PASERO-996696 format. One record per residue: residue number from 1; residue in three letters; chain; x, y, z of N, C-alpha, C in turn. Coordinates in pm, 1 decimal, padded with zeros to 6 digits, m for minus. Layout:
NUM,ALA,A,X,Y,Z,X,Y,Z,X,Y,Z
...
This chain:
1,MET,A,05855.9,m01049.3,00149.6,05833.7,m00993.6,00281.9,05696.0,m00928.0,00285.3
2,LYS,A,05620.0,m00959.1,00389.1,05489.1,m00898.0,00407.0,05505.6,m00762.2,00474.7
3,LEU,A,05413.1,m00675.6,00450.0,05417.6,m00541.1,00507.2,05425.4,m00545.1,00659.5
4,GLU,A,05350.5,m00634.7,00722.1,05348.3,m00646.0,00868.4,05483.4,m00687.4,00926.2
5,ASP,A,05569.2,m00746.0,00842.7,05701.1,m00789.2,00889.5,05791.2,m00671.7,00928.2
6,TYR,A,05754.4,m00552.5,00889.1,05832.8,m00434.4,00924.6,05806.1,m00387.5,01068.4
7,PHE,A,05704.0,m00444.3,01131.8,05658.4,m00392.3,01260.3,05658.8,m00496.8,01370.5
8,GLU,A,05665.6,m00446.0,01492.9,05643.9,m00527.8,01611.9,05514.0,m00479.7,01673.7
9,PHE,A,05417.2,m00567.7,01683.4,05287.3,m00535.3,01740.5,05291.8,m00575.2,01888.1
10,LEU,A,05340.8,m00483.9,01972.5,05361.0,m00513.3,02114.4,05230.5,m00513.4,02192.6
11,ALA,A,05138.5,m00426.9,02153.7,05007.5,m00415.0,02216.7,04917.5,m00341.7,02118.1
12,PRO,A,04786.6,m00342.9,02140.5,04698.8,m00269.8,02048.6,04735.7,m00121.1,02035.5
13,ASP,A,04794.5,m00065.5,02140.3,04831.9,00076.2,02137.3,04983.3,00096.6,02130.5
14,ASP,A,05055.7,m00004.2,02084.2,05201.8,00006.3,02077.2,05255.4,m00074.4,01958.6
15,ILE,A,05267.2,m00006.0,01845.3,05321.6,m00067.5,01724.6,05452.8,00003.7,01693.5
16,ARG,A,05560.2,m00073.3,01685.6,05692.0,m00013.7,01662.1,05755.9,m00072.1,01537.4
17,LEU,A,05850.6,00005.3,01484.3,05929.1,m00046.0,01373.5,06021.5,m00154.3,01426.3
18,LYS,A,06021.6,m00267.4,01359.9,06100.6,m00382.0,01403.5,06248.0,m00343.2,01418.8
19,GLY,A,06304.6,m00382.0,01533.9,06445.2,m00356.1,01560.6,06474.7,m00216.9,01612.1
20,THR,A,06368.7,m00138.4,01639.0,06386.9,m00002.8,01690.7,06291.2,00019.2,01807.2
21,ARG,A,06305.1,00134.7,01868.8,06209.7,00175.3,01972.2,06114.0,00281.3,01919.2
22,VAL,A,06115.2,00301.8,01787.6,06034.1,00405.9,01723.7,05894.3,00352.0,01695.1
23,GLY,A,05793.3,00421.3,01749.5,05654.8,00384.8,01723.2,05608.0,00441.7,01590.6
24,ILE,A,05510.8,00375.0,01530.1,05461.5,00423.8,01400.7,05400.0,00562.6,01414.4
25,GLU,A,05350.2,00595.8,01533.8,05290.4,00727.1,01553.8,05391.9,00840.0,01532.6
26,THR,A,05517.0,00813.5,01564.1,05622.5,00913.2,01546.6,05637.2,00949.6,01399.5
27,ILE,A,05644.2,00849.4,01316.2,05658.8,00871.7,01172.4,05531.4,00931.6,01114.3
28,LEU,A,05418.8,00874.7,01150.8,05293.1,00919.7,01092.0,05253.8,01060.1,01136.6
29,TYR,A,05289.2,01098.1,01258.3,05261.2,01234.5,01304.1,05336.8,01334.5,01216.5
30,ASP,A,05464.3,01305.9,01190.1,05543.2,01393.2,01101.9,05485.3,01394.7,00960.9
31,TYR,A,05444.6,01281.1,00913.5,05392.1,01267.8,00776.9,05255.8,01336.0,00761.2
32,ILE,A,05164.6,01309.5,00853.0,05027.4,01359.3,00841.7,05014.7,01504.6,00887.9
33,TYR,A,05067.2,01535.0,01005.1,05042.4,01666.2,01066.2,05147.8,01771.4,01032.6
34,HIS,A,05266.4,01728.3,00993.1,05371.1,01823.9,00957.4,05405.2,01820.7,00808.5
35,ALA,A,05337.7,01734.2,00733.4,05356.6,01721.4,00588.4,05504.4,01705.4,00550.1
36,ARG,A,05574.9,01628.6,00630.9,05716.3,01603.8,00601.0,05726.9,01489.0,00502.1
37,THR,A,05828.2,01495.5,00419.0,05849.2,01390.3,00320.0,05912.4,01268.2,00387.8
38,PRO,A,05899.4,01151.6,00327.0,05965.1,01033.8,00383.1,06115.9,01054.1,00401.0
39,GLU,A,06177.7,01122.5,00306.8,06321.4,01147.7,00315.8,06354.6,01234.8,00436.9
40,GLU,A,06274.5,01338.4,00460.8,06296.4,01425.2,00577.7,06279.9,01346.6,00707.5
41,ILE,A,06179.3,01262.1,00710.3,06154.1,01182.3,00830.3,06270.6,01087.3,00856.2
42,ALA,A,06316.4,01019.3,00753.5,06427.8,00924.4,00768.8,06554.0,00995.1,00816.1
43,GLN,A,06576.4,01116.9,00770.4,06694.6,01191.7,00813.5,06683.1,01237.2,00958.9
44,THR,A,06561.9,01258.8,01005.9,06539.7,01304.9,01143.6,06567.8,01195.4,01245.3
45,TYR,A,06537.8,01071.2,01209.9,06551.5,00959.0,01302.9,06657.6,00863.0,01249.7
46,PRO,A,06779.8,00873.5,01297.8,06890.1,00793.7,01242.5,06878.1,00642.8,01264.9
47,THR,A,06788.4,00599.8,01353.8,06776.0,00455.6,01378.6,06681.4,00386.5,01281.5
48,ILE,A,06618.3,00463.3,01192.9,06526.4,00401.8,01096.6,06573.6,00428.8,00954.3
49,THR,A,06529.1,00342.5,00864.5,06567.1,00355.3,00724.3,06453.1,00419.0,00644.5
50,LEU,A,06486.4,00466.4,00527.9,06385.0,00521.6,00438.4,06282.9,00413.6,00402.1
51,GLU,A,06330.2,00292.3,00386.2,06240.0,00179.9,00356.6,06137.5,00161.3,00468.6
52,GLN,A,06181.1,00172.9,00593.2,06089.4,00159.8,00706.4,05986.6,00273.1,00708.9
53,VAL,A,06029.7,00392.2,00672.1,05937.2,00506.0,00666.0,05830.6,00479.1,00560.1
54,TYR,A,05873.0,00437.9,00442.2,05776.9,00407.8,00335.5,05684.0,00292.9,00376.0
55,ALA,A,05736.3,00193.0,00443.5,05653.0,00080.7,00488.2,05546.5,00130.1,00586.7
56,THR,A,05584.3,00220.6,00674.6,05489.5,00275.3,00772.0,05380.0,00354.8,00702.9
57,ILE,A,05418.6,00435.7,00606.3,05320.6,00515.1,00532.0,05227.7,00423.8,00451.6
58,LEU,A,05284.7,00321.6,00391.1,05203.1,00224.9,00316.1,05107.7,00151.3,00409.5
59,TYR,A,05154.9,00111.8,00525.8,05068.7,00046.1,00625.0,04953.7,00138.2,00663.7
60,TYR,A,04984.4,00264.6,00683.2,04881.5,00363.9,00715.8,04774.8,00368.2,00606.1
61,HIS,A,04817.3,00371.4,00480.7,04721.2,00379.7,00370.7,04642.4,00249.2,00351.9
62,HIS,A,04702.4,00136.0,00383.9,04632.1,00006.8,00373.6,04532.9,m00012.8,00487.4
63,GLU,A,04564.5,00039.7,00604.5,04481.4,00019.8,00724.0,04436.2,00155.1,00779.1
64,LYS,A,04388.7,00241.5,00689.5,04364.6,00381.7,00724.6,04272.9,00400.4,00844.9
65,SER,A,04159.2,00333.2,00850.0,04067.1,00355.8,00962.3,04127.1,00305.0,01093.3
66,LYS,A,04188.9,00188.8,01089.8,04250.4,00132.1,01210.2,04366.6,00218.8,01259.7
67,VAL,A,04453.1,00257.8,01169.0,04570.2,00337.7,01207.2,04528.7,00479.7,01245.0
68,SER,A,04428.4,00534.5,01179.9,04378.7,00667.1,01217.5,04326.0,00665.7,01360.4
69,GLN,A,04257.3,00559.4,01397.8,04208.8,00547.4,01536.0,04325.4,00531.2,01632.5
70,TYR,A,04425.3,00454.9,01592.7,04547.0,00436.6,01672.6,04612.3,00572.2,01701.1
71,ILE,A,04624.5,00654.8,01598.0,04686.6,00786.7,01613.2,04598.3,00877.8,01697.4
72,ALA,A,04467.5,00874.2,01676.1,04375.6,00956.6,01755.3,04385.6,00919.4,01903.5
73,ASP,A,04390.9,00790.1,01933.1,04406.5,00745.0,02072.1,04539.7,00791.9,02130.2
74,TRP,A,04645.6,00783.3,02049.2,04777.4,00828.2,02094.6,04777.3,00978.2,02122.7
75,LEU,A,04715.3,01056.3,02034.8,04708.5,01201.2,02055.0,04630.1,01236.1,02181.4
76,GLU,A,04519.6,01166.4,02202.3,04439.3,01189.7,02323.4,04520.7,01156.8,02447.6
77,TRP,A,04589.3,01043.8,02447.6,04673.2,01004.1,02560.6,04784.4,01107.2,02582.6
78,SER,A,04846.7,01153.2,02474.0,04954.2,01252.1,02483.6,04905.2,01381.8,02546.6
79,HIS,A,04787.5,01426.1,02504.7,04731.2,01549.0,02561.4,04702.0,01532.6,02710.6
80,LYS,A,04650.0,01416.8,02747.3,04623.5,01390.3,02889.8,04752.5,01391.8,02971.5
81,MET,A,04856.8,01330.2,02917.6,04984.6,01325.3,02989.4,05047.0,01464.4,03003.0
82,ARG,A,05037.6,01545.9,02896.8,05091.4,01682.8,02905.3,05014.2,01764.3,03007.9
83,GLU,A,04883.6,01748.9,03011.0,04801.9,01820.4,03109.4,04835.9,01775.0,03251.0
84,GLU,A,04855.0,01645.2,03267.5,04894.6,01589.7,03397.4,05029.4,01647.1,03441.4
85,GLN,A,05124.1,01654.4,03349.2,05255.2,01710.3,03381.1,05245.9,01859.3,03412.4
86,ARG,A,05156.5,01929.0,03342.2,05139.2,02071.6,03368.7,05082.8,02093.3,03509.1
87,LYS,A,04988.2,02009.7,03547.1,04926.7,02022.8,03679.6,05019.6,01975.9,03791.1
88,ASN,A,05098.0,01873.9,03763.5,05187.3,01815.6,03864.8,05328.7,01801.3,03808.2
89,PRO,A,05399.8,01914.1,03795.1,05534.0,01904.7,03736.4,05630.7,01830.1,03827.2
90,PRO,A,05731.1,01766.6,03769.6,05833.4,01701.0,03851.3,05904.1,01805.6,03938.8
91,PRO,A,05964.9,01763.0,04049.5,06027.8,01857.1,04142.9,06127.8,01952.7,04077.1
92,GLY,A,06210.6,01904.3,03987.4,06309.3,01990.8,03921.4,06243.2,02099.5,03839.0
93,ILE,A,06139.2,02063.9,03766.4,06065.7,02161.6,03685.1,05994.1,02260.4,03776.4
94,LYS,A,05938.0,02211.3,03884.5,05869.6,02298.8,03980.8,05966.4,02402.5,04035.9
95,ARG,A,06088.0,02360.6,04071.2,06188.7,02454.7,04121.8,06221.0,02561.7,04017.8
96,LEU,A,06239.4,02519.5,03892.6,06267.6,02615.6,03785.4,06151.9,02713.9,03766.6
97,MET,A,06030.3,02664.7,03775.6,05913.4,02752.1,03762.9,05908.8,02853.1,03877.8
98,ASP,A,05941.4,02806.7,03998.0,05943.8,02895.8,04113.6,06051.8,03002.4,04099.4
99,ILE,A,06169.1,02964.2,04050.2,06278.5,03060.1,04027.9,06237.0,03164.3,03925.4
100,LYS,A,06176.3,03118.1,03816.7,06132.1,03209.8,03711.4,06026.2,03306.5,03764.9
101,ALA,A,05933.7,03255.6,03843.4,05829.4,03341.6,03901.7,05890.5,03444.0,03996.1
102,ALA,A,05989.1,03402.5,04076.2,06055.6,03494.8,04168.7,06130.8,03602.7,04091.4
103,GLN,A,06197.6,03564.8,03982.0,06269.5,03663.3,03899.9,06172.5,03763.4,03838.3
104,LYS,A,06061.0,03715.2,03791.2,05961.3,03803.8,03730.6,05904.7,03899.0,03835.6
105,LYS,A,05879.9,03847.0,03953.4,05828.3,03930.3,04062.3,05930.5,04037.8,04098.8
106,GLN,A,06058.3,04000.8,04104.3,06165.3,04095.4,04135.6,06173.6,04203.4,04028.1
107,GLN,A,06164.7,04164.6,03900.8,06170.4,04261.5,03790.8,06051.6,04357.7,03797.9
108,THR,A,05934.5,04305.7,03828.0,05814.6,04389.9,03839.9,05830.1,04487.7,03954.9
109,HIS,A,05881.9,04436.9,04064.4,05903.3,04522.4,04181.9,06004.2,04633.5,04150.7
110,GLU,A,06115.1,04597.5,04084.3,06219.5,04695.8,04050.7,06167.5,04800.4,03952.6
111,SER,A,06084.6,04759.8,03855.9,06033.9,04856.4,03758.0,05929.1,04949.0,03819.7
112,SER,A,05858.8,04903.0,03924.4,05760.3,04989.7,03989.2,05828.1,05092.6,04079.8
113,ILE,A,05951.0,05065.0,04124.8,06026.5,05157.1,04209.1,06083.1,05271.0,04122.8
114,SER,A,06126.1,05239.4,04002.1,06193.7,05340.0,03918.8,06100.8,05439.9,03863.1
């Protein structure tokens, strides 16, 4: 079995573990940025095997510059999406934010009276 056989290359910015919906960025983010062991990662995601985790890490080390750019692009996209969501929250989140702001305003008002 070739290393690439562990993955589905859906698009240049979408590489997933074969037979799952888990992207390699999910595993590699835990591995690189959280220093989690392969065993910890495999236990966190029940749809993947320890073998798949090791294959992803090995792929990362074999294609370090390419995969590093893939992760950097994913992180940039993720930050943009979070900022977009912060600026334009969905209606349900907006309502919760408004309720929280009203409660805080009420608490401030009550504490200034006492």
